[in-house]
C-alpha positions as a printed Julia matrix, in Angstrom:
81×3 Matrix{Float64}:
  -6.15  -12.66  -12.92
  -8.33  -13.34  -10.08
 -12.34  -13.27  -10.87
 -14.24  -10.29   -9.61
 -15.63  -13.05   -7.07
 -12.49  -13.88   -6.03
 -11.39  -10.19   -5.58
  -7.96   -9.23   -4.77
  -7.9   -11.23   -1.55
  -6.58  -14.22   -4.25
  -3.33  -12.65   -4.08
  -2.96  -13.2    -0.44
  -4.81  -16.42    0.04
  -5.72  -19.07   -2.18
  -9.27  -18.81   -3.09
 -11.79  -20.62   -1.95
 -13.86  -20.42   -5.48
 -13.22  -20.75   -8.88
 -10.27  -21.97  -10.16
  -7.14  -21.8    -8.44
  -4.09  -20.71  -10.85
  -1.39  -23.9   -11.32
   1.34  -22.2    -9.91
  -0.28  -20.37   -7.68
   2.42  -19.41   -4.5
   1.46  -20.38   -1.03
   2.86  -17.31    0.25
   0.67  -15.17   -2.05
   2.38  -12.39   -4.3
   2.23   -9.19   -2.03
   5.1    -9.0     0.35
   3.11   -7.76    3.28
   0.67  -10.71    3.08
  -2.28   -8.14    2.82
  -4.27   -6.19    0.6
  -3.61   -2.41    0.65
  -6.28    0.29    0.61
  -6.27    3.3    -1.52
  -4.86    6.27    0.28
  -7.71    7.12    1.51
  -8.6     4.07    3.3
 -10.88    2.71    0.99
 -11.17   -0.47   -0.62
 -10.41   -0.72   -4.3
 -12.78   -1.87   -6.38
 -11.62   -4.82   -8.81
 -13.4    -6.47  -11.8
 -12.16   -9.11  -13.99
 -12.64   -9.54  -16.92
 -13.1    -5.8   -16.8
 -14.61   -3.53  -18.87
 -11.82   -1.59  -20.41
  -8.83   -4.46  -20.01
  -8.35   -7.78  -18.38
  -9.17   -6.38  -15.29
 -10.09   -2.83  -14.17
  -8.81   -1.52  -10.86
 -10.62    1.63   -9.44
 -10.59    3.98   -6.38
 -13.64    6.35   -6.13
 -11.32    9.3    -4.4
 -11.92   10.89   -1.11
 -15.46   10.66   -0.81
 -15.57    7.25   -1.93
 -18.8     7.83   -3.96
 -18.51    7.04   -7.62
 -18.21   10.03   -9.62
 -17.46   13.45   -8.68
 -14.66   15.97   -9.14
 -11.3    17.15   -8.35
 -10.21   15.36   -5.23
 -13.45   13.6    -5.18
 -13.03   12.2    -8.6
 -12.56    8.6    -9.58
  -9.31    7.05  -10.33
  -9.35    4.26  -12.77
  -6.38    2.14  -14.23
  -7.22    2.51  -17.83
  -7.08    6.25  -17.58
  -3.93    6.28  -16.05
  -0.56    6.44  -18.72
C-alpha cells in the first residue's frame, strides 16, 4: 500500500518519495487516471499503515469535518461490513 506521505495519488502516478512498488504499473491502478473524491466532493483521508488495519480510509461525511452524527457522521473502512 502507498504510505500516508505518498497518499492515494500514488495509485495514479509514480510516487516521488518513499519506495516504488517493484511492479508498479506505469498506467497507474485507477481506470480514469484520477483519485475519486467522496460522494460530497471532499478528499478521502488515507493513513498507512493504519491504526485499525493495513490502511485506514475515511470520509468525514457531508460536513467535511471529523466526527458528527447522522449525515455528518464519519465513514470509516474499518467499520464497514
